MARDREN-113988 format. One record per residue (C-alpha): residue number from 1; residue in three letters; x, y, z. Coordinates in Angstrom, 1 decimal, always signed. Layout:
<pts>
pos / code / x / y / z
NUM / Ala / X / Y / Z .
...
</pts>
This chain:
<pts>
pos / code / x / y / z
1 / Unk / -4.9 / +15.2 / -18.5 .
2 / Unk / -6.4 / +15.7 / -21.9 .
3 / Unk / -5.5 / +14.0 / -24.8 .
4 / Unk / -4.0 / +17.2 / -26.8 .
5 / Unk / -1.7 / +17.8 / -23.6 .
6 / Unk / +2.1 / +17.5 / -24.5 .
7 / Unk / +2.8 / +16.7 / -20.9 .
8 / Unk / +3.6 / +13.2 / -20.5 .
9 / Unk / +5.4 / +13.0 / -17.2 .
10 / Unk / +5.3 / +14.4 / -13.7 .
11 / Unk / +8.4 / +14.0 / -11.6 .
12 / Unk / +8.4 / +14.2 / -7.7 .
13 / Unk / +11.2 / +13.3 / -5.2 .
14 / Unk / +9.8 / +9.6 / -4.8 .
15 / Unk / +7.6 / +9.1 / -7.7 .
16 / Unk / +8.3 / +9.1 / -11.3 .
17 / Unk / +4.8 / +9.3 / -13.3 .
18 / Unk / +4.3 / +8.9 / -17.0 .
19 / Unk / +1.0 / +9.2 / -18.8 .
20 / Unk / +0.0 / +7.1 / -21.7 .
21 / Unk / -3.6 / +6.8 / -22.9 .
22 / Unk / -5.4 / +7.7 / -19.9 .
23 / Unk / -3.3 / +5.6 / -17.7 .
24 / Unk / -1.0 / +7.3 / -15.0 .
25 / Unk / +2.1 / +4.8 / -14.4 .
26 / Unk / +3.7 / +5.9 / -11.1 .
27 / Unk / +6.9 / +4.3 / -10.2 .
28 / Unk / +8.0 / +4.3 / -6.5 .
29 / Unk / +11.6 / +5.2 / -5.7 .
30 / Unk / +12.4 / +6.1 / -2.2 .
31 / Unk / +16.0 / +4.8 / -1.5 .
32 / Unk / +17.2 / +2.9 / +0.3 .
33 / Unk / +14.1 / +0.6 / +0.6 .
34 / Unk / +11.1 / +2.5 / -0.2 .
35 / Unk / +10.0 / +3.1 / +3.5 .
36 / Unk / +6.7 / +5.1 / +3.8 .
37 / Unk / +8.1 / +8.3 / +5.3 .
38 / Unk / +6.8 / +11.9 / +4.7 .
39 / Unk / +8.4 / +12.5 / +1.4 .
40 / Unk / +6.6 / +9.3 / +0.0 .
41 / Unk / +3.3 / +10.3 / +1.7 .
42 / Unk / +3.7 / +13.8 / +0.4 .
43 / Unk / +4.3 / +12.8 / -3.2 .
44 / Unk / +1.4 / +10.1 / -2.8 .
45 / Unk / -0.8 / +12.9 / -1.7 .
46 / Unk / +0.2 / +15.0 / -4.6 .
47 / Unk / -0.3 / +12.6 / -7.2 .
48 / Unk / -3.8 / +11.5 / -6.3 .
49 / Unk / -4.8 / +15.1 / -6.1 .
50 / Unk / -3.4 / +15.9 / -9.4 .
51 / Unk / -4.8 / +12.8 / -11.0 .
52 / Unk / -8.3 / +13.4 / -9.5 .
53 / Unk / -8.2 / +16.8 / -11.1 .
54 / Unk / -7.1 / +15.6 / -14.6 .
55 / Unk / -10.4 / +14.7 / -16.6 .
56 / Unk / -8.5 / +12.8 / -19.1 .
57 / Unk / -7.2 / +10.4 / -16.8 .
58 / Unk / -9.0 / +7.6 / -15.1 .
59 / Unk / -6.5 / +4.7 / -14.1 .
60 / Unk / -3.5 / +4.8 / -11.9 .
61 / Unk / -0.8 / +2.0 / -11.7 .
62 / Unk / +1.6 / +1.9 / -9.0 .
63 / Unk / +5.0 / -0.1 / -9.3 .
64 / Unk / +8.4 / +0.2 / -7.9 .
65 / Unk / +11.7 / +0.8 / -9.1 .
66 / Unk / +13.3 / -1.5 / -6.6 .
67 / Unk / +13.0 / -5.2 / -7.3 .
68 / Unk / +13.3 / -6.0 / -3.6 .
69 / Unk / +10.8 / -3.7 / -2.1 .
70 / Unk / +7.5 / -2.4 / -3.1 .
71 / Unk / +6.7 / -0.4 / -0.1 .
72 / Unk / +8.7 / -1.8 / +2.9 .
73 / Unk / +6.3 / -0.4 / +5.9 .
74 / Unk / +6.2 / +3.0 / +7.4 .
75 / Unk / +9.2 / +4.9 / +8.6 .
76 / Unk / +9.0 / +4.1 / +12.3 .
77 / Unk / +11.4 / +7.1 / +13.0 .
78 / Unk / +8.8 / +9.6 / +11.5 .
79 / Unk / +5.5 / +8.5 / +12.4 .
80 / Unk / +4.2 / +12.3 / +13.4 .
81 / Unk / +5.7 / +13.6 / +10.2 .
82 / Unk / +4.2 / +11.3 / +7.7 .
83 / Unk / +0.9 / +11.5 / +9.3 .
84 / Unk / +1.1 / +15.2 / +9.1 .
85 / Unk / +1.6 / +14.9 / +5.2 .
86 / Unk / -1.6 / +12.6 / +5.1 .
87 / Unk / -3.8 / +15.3 / +6.6 .
88 / Unk / -2.8 / +17.7 / +3.8 .
89 / Unk / -5.2 / +15.5 / +1.6 .
90 / Unk / -7.8 / +14.4 / +4.0 .
91 / Unk / -7.8 / +16.7 / +7.0 .
92 / Unk / -6.7 / +13.7 / +9.5 .
93 / Unk / -3.5 / +12.9 / +10.5 .
94 / Unk / -3.6 / +9.3 / +9.3 .
95 / Unk / -2.6 / +7.3 / +6.7 .
96 / Unk / -5.8 / +5.1 / +7.1 .
97 / Unk / -7.6 / +8.2 / +6.2 .
98 / Unk / -5.1 / +8.7 / +3.0 .
99 / Unk / -5.5 / +5.2 / +1.8 .
100 / Unk / -9.3 / +5.0 / +2.4 .
101 / Unk / -9.5 / +8.1 / +0.2 .
102 / Unk / -7.7 / +6.4 / -2.4 .
103 / Unk / -10.2 / +3.5 / -2.4 .
104 / Unk / -13.1 / +5.7 / -2.6 .
105 / Unk / -11.6 / +8.0 / -5.3 .
106 / Unk / -13.0 / +8.0 / -8.8 .
107 / Unk / -9.7 / +6.7 / -10.0 .
108 / Unk / -9.1 / +3.1 / -10.8 .
109 / Unk / -6.0 / +2.3 / -8.8 .
110 / Unk / -4.0 / -1.0 / -9.4 .
111 / Unk / -0.8 / -2.1 / -7.7 .
112 / Unk / +1.9 / -4.1 / -9.7 .
113 / Unk / +3.9 / -5.7 / -7.0 .
114 / Unk / +7.4 / -7.1 / -6.8 .
115 / Unk / +9.5 / -7.7 / -3.8 .
116 / Unk / +8.5 / -6.9 / -0.1 .
117 / Unk / +5.3 / -5.3 / +0.8 .
118 / Unk / +4.6 / -5.5 / +4.6 .
119 / Unk / +2.9 / -3.2 / +7.1 .
120 / Unk / +1.6 / +0.0 / +5.7 .
121 / Unk / +3.1 / -1.0 / +2.4 .
122 / Unk / +0.5 / -3.8 / +2.3 .
123 / Unk / -2.0 / -1.6 / +3.5 .
124 / Unk / -1.5 / +0.8 / +0.7 .
125 / Unk / -1.7 / -2.1 / -1.9 .
126 / Unk / -4.8 / -3.3 / -0.2 .
127 / Unk / -6.2 / +0.3 / -0.5 .
128 / Unk / -5.8 / -0.1 / -4.4 .
129 / Unk / -8.6 / -1.5 / -6.3 .
130 / Unk / -6.8 / -4.4 / -7.7 .
131 / Unk / -3.4 / -6.1 / -7.0 .
132 / Unk / -1.1 / -8.3 / -9.1 .
133 / Unk / +2.1 / -9.6 / -8.0 .
134 / Unk / +5.2 / -11.4 / -9.1 .
135 / Unk / +5.1 / -15.0 / -8.4 .
136 / Unk / +8.8 / -15.3 / -7.9 .
137 / Unk / +9.6 / -12.4 / -5.8 .
138 / Unk / +6.6 / -10.8 / -4.1 .
139 / Unk / +6.3 / -11.0 / -0.3 .
140 / Unk / +3.4 / -9.8 / +1.8 .
141 / Unk / +3.4 / -9.4 / +5.6 .
142 / Unk / +1.4 / -7.5 / +8.4 .
143 / Unk / +3.9 / -7.7 / +11.2 .
144 / Unk / +2.5 / -4.9 / +13.4 .
145 / Unk / +1.2 / -7.6 / +16.1 .
146 / Unk / +4.6 / -8.7 / +16.7 .
147 / Unk / +5.3 / -5.2 / +18.3 .
148 / Unk / +1.8 / -5.2 / +20.1 .
149 / Unk / +0.0 / -3.3 / +17.6 .
150 / Unk / -3.1 / -3.2 / +15.6 .
151 / Unk / -2.3 / -2.5 / +12.0 .
152 / Unk / -3.4 / +1.3 / +11.6 .
153 / Unk / -3.8 / +1.5 / +7.9 .
154 / Unk / -6.7 / -0.5 / +7.0 .
155 / Unk / -5.2 / -4.2 / +7.0 .
156 / Unk / -7.9 / -5.4 / +9.5 .
157 / Unk / -10.8 / -3.9 / +7.5 .
158 / Unk / -9.6 / -5.1 / +4.2 .
159 / Unk / -8.0 / -8.6 / +5.0 .
160 / Unk / -11.0 / -9.6 / +7.0 .
161 / Unk / -13.4 / -8.9 / +4.2 .
162 / Unk / -10.9 / -10.5 / +1.4 .
163 / Unk / -10.0 / -13.6 / +3.2 .
164 / Unk / -12.6 / -14.2 / +5.9 .
165 / Unk / -12.3 / -14.1 / +9.6 .
166 / Unk / -9.8 / -17.2 / +10.1 .
167 / Unk / -7.4 / -16.6 / +7.4 .
168 / Unk / -7.3 / -12.9 / +8.4 .
169 / Unk / -6.5 / -13.9 / +11.9 .
170 / Unk / -3.7 / -16.3 / +10.8 .
171 / Unk / -2.2 / -13.4 / +8.8 .
172 / Unk / -2.4 / -10.8 / +11.4 .
173 / Unk / -1.6 / -12.9 / +14.5 .
174 / Unk / +1.3 / -14.9 / +13.0 .
175 / Unk / +3.0 / -11.5 / +11.6 .
176 / Unk / +4.7 / -14.1 / +9.1 .
177 / Unk / +5.6 / -13.5 / +5.4 .
178 / Unk / +3.3 / -14.8 / +2.8 .
179 / Unk / +4.6 / -15.3 / -0.9 .
180 / Unk / +2.5 / -14.4 / -3.7 .
181 / Unk / +1.2 / -17.9 / -4.6 .
182 / Unk / -0.2 / -18.3 / -1.0 .
183 / Unk / -1.3 / -14.5 / -1.1 .
184 / Unk / -3.5 / -15.2 / -4.5 .
185 / Unk / -5.1 / -18.2 / -2.8 .
186 / Unk / -5.9 / -16.3 / +0.3 .
187 / Unk / -7.6 / -13.7 / -1.5 .
188 / Unk / -4.7 / -10.9 / -0.6 .
189 / Unk / -4.1 / -10.2 / -4.4 .
190 / Unk / -6.3 / -10.7 / -7.6 .
191 / Unk / -3.3 / -12.7 / -9.3 .
192 / Unk / +0.2 / -14.0 / -9.1 .
193 / Unk / +1.7 / -13.9 / -12.3 .
194 / Unk / +5.5 / -14.8 / -13.6 .
195 / Unk / +7.5 / -11.8 / -13.3 .
196 / Unk / +8.3 / -11.8 / -17.0 .
197 / Unk / +4.7 / -11.3 / -17.7 .
198 / Unk / +3.4 / -8.9 / -15.1 .
199 / Unk / +4.1 / -5.6 / -16.4 .
200 / Unk / +2.6 / -6.4 / -19.8 .
201 / Unk / -0.6 / -7.8 / -18.3 .
202 / Unk / -1.0 / -4.9 / -15.7 .
203 / Unk / -0.7 / -2.5 / -18.6 .
204 / Unk / -3.0 / -4.0 / -20.9 .
205 / Unk / -5.4 / -4.4 / -18.4 .
206 / Unk / -5.1 / -0.7 / -17.3 .
207 / Unk / -5.4 / +0.5 / -20.9 .
208 / Unk / -8.4 / -1.4 / -21.5 .
209 / Unk / -10.1 / -0.1 / -18.5 .
210 / Unk / -9.0 / +3.5 / -19.4 .
211 / Unk / -10.6 / +2.9 / -22.6 .
212 / Unk / -14.1 / +2.8 / -21.2 .
213 / Unk / -16.3 / +5.8 / -19.8 .
214 / Unk / -15.0 / +7.1 / -16.5 .
215 / Unk / -18.3 / +8.0 / -15.3 .
216 / Unk / -19.0 / +4.2 / -15.3 .
217 / Unk / -15.8 / +3.3 / -13.4 .
218 / Unk / -17.0 / +5.9 / -10.8 .
219 / Unk / -20.5 / +4.5 / -10.5 .
220 / Unk / -19.5 / +0.8 / -10.3 .
221 / Unk / -16.7 / +1.7 / -7.6 .
222 / Unk / -19.4 / +3.6 / -5.7 .
223 / Unk / -21.5 / +0.5 / -5.6 .
224 / Unk / -19.0 / -2.1 / -4.9 .
225 / Unk / -17.7 / +0.1 / -2.0 .
226 / Unk / -21.2 / +0.2 / -0.7 .
227 / Unk / -21.1 / -3.4 / -0.3 .
228 / Unk / -17.2 / -4.1 / +0.5 .
229 / Unk / -15.3 / -0.8 / +1.7 .
230 / Unk / -15.4 / -0.5 / +5.5 .
231 / Unk / -17.0 / +2.8 / +6.9 .
232 / Unk / -14.4 / +5.8 / +7.7 .
233 / Unk / -14.8 / +5.4 / +11.2 .
234 / Unk / -13.6 / +2.1 / +11.2 .
235 / Unk / -10.5 / +3.1 / +9.5 .
236 / Unk / -10.3 / +5.8 / +12.0 .
237 / Unk / -10.6 / +3.5 / +15.0 .
238 / Unk / -7.6 / +1.3 / +13.7 .
239 / Unk / -5.6 / +4.4 / +13.2 .
240 / Unk / -6.4 / +5.5 / +16.7 .
241 / Unk / -5.5 / +2.3 / +18.2 .
242 / Unk / -1.9 / +2.1 / +16.4 .
243 / Unk / -1.2 / +5.6 / +17.3 .
244 / Unk / -2.1 / +5.0 / +21.0 .
245 / Unk / +0.1 / +1.9 / +21.2 .
246 / Unk / +3.1 / +2.6 / +19.1 .
247 / Unk / +4.6 / +4.8 / +21.7 .
248 / Unk / +3.9 / +2.3 / +24.5 .
249 / Unk / +6.6 / +0.6 / +26.4 .
250 / Unk / +6.1 / -2.8 / +25.0 .
251 / Unk / +6.1 / -1.9 / +21.5 .
252 / Unk / +8.9 / +0.8 / +22.0 .
253 / Unk / +11.0 / -2.1 / +23.7 .
254 / Unk / +10.4 / -4.7 / +20.8 .
255 / Unk / +11.2 / -1.7 / +18.1 .
256 / Unk / +14.3 / -1.0 / +19.7 .
257 / Unk / +15.2 / -4.9 / +19.5 .
258 / Unk / +14.3 / -5.1 / +15.8 .
259 / Unk / +16.3 / -2.0 / +14.9 .
260 / Unk / +19.2 / -3.9 / +16.7 .
261 / Unk / +18.5 / -6.7 / +14.3 .
262 / Unk / +18.3 / -4.7 / +11.2 .
263 / Unk / +15.0 / -3.2 / +11.1 .
264 / Unk / +14.6 / -0.4 / +8.3 .
265 / Unk / +18.1 / -1.6 / +6.8 .
266 / Unk / +17.9 / -3.4 / +3.2 .
267 / Unk / +19.8 / -6.5 / +4.5 .
268 / Unk / +18.1 / -6.7 / +7.7 .
269 / Unk / +14.5 / -6.7 / +6.4 .
270 / Unk / +15.3 / -9.4 / +3.5 .
271 / Unk / +14.1 / -12.2 / +6.2 .
272 / Unk / +12.5 / -9.9 / +8.8 .
273 / Unk / +9.7 / -12.4 / +9.8 .
274 / Unk / +12.4 / -14.8 / +10.9 .
275 / Unk / +13.6 / -12.3 / +13.6 .
276 / Unk / +10.1 / -11.3 / +15.0 .
277 / Unk / +9.5 / -14.1 / +17.5 .
278 / Unk / +12.7 / -13.3 / +19.4 .
279 / Unk / +12.2 / -9.7 / +20.0 .
280 / Unk / +10.6 / -10.4 / +23.2 .
281 / Unk / +13.9 / -11.9 / +24.5 .
282 / Unk / +15.7 / -8.9 / +24.7 .
</pts>
């Protein structure tokens, strides 16, 4: 948006966006636990589209209004619905395509993470250009393999490039939770910072970046992406594998068992990783 504009806030159902010195600060609020459902995907599409059209804005910072959950994961009861919302930006019914669009965008995107970020929530954070997390509270996980699934939103592509083969396999095949300190050492995030310092650090960094020419941001991202961002067809392949298997018998059986144990409830997911090895016993 232009510096002369008097509009400094955009409000959506699940996002509250304020604009400050060329930085769009987007706070996620999708009760009860920031599931990535059709409403949040619809609002992410709207914010990305609008931010890309605003020539005075070049940096987008995502945070959460929920101290326990950044983005939990996809809403497993509304897979077709959230995919349809993603298609409104990219033409493909795939959050992998939406997330890759964000990575390739001229916008510089930063995730400021507190609380749990698993599954597609982690994949959304990985799609952002940078990730900073609260050392005390941030928890990361890619639990899809516990349900017999390949992560469909880009985790395989990003984590392998960030961590290397062995650590990516550890993270994916264990389907376990990783705290911010270990996530930092593995390369999942840029830095783990004390929670009391996180907001100030990210805001200062975002404003510093926004003070430099946007054309330079786009050119640098283009060259870095040419080296480090997987091709569109690789994201599409992972998305197709997830979509084909999520309705399969084994995945459905384990998903039903997980719902019985509190999946997609605030209390049940506080220690989600602990129940995953037992889902096959149902």
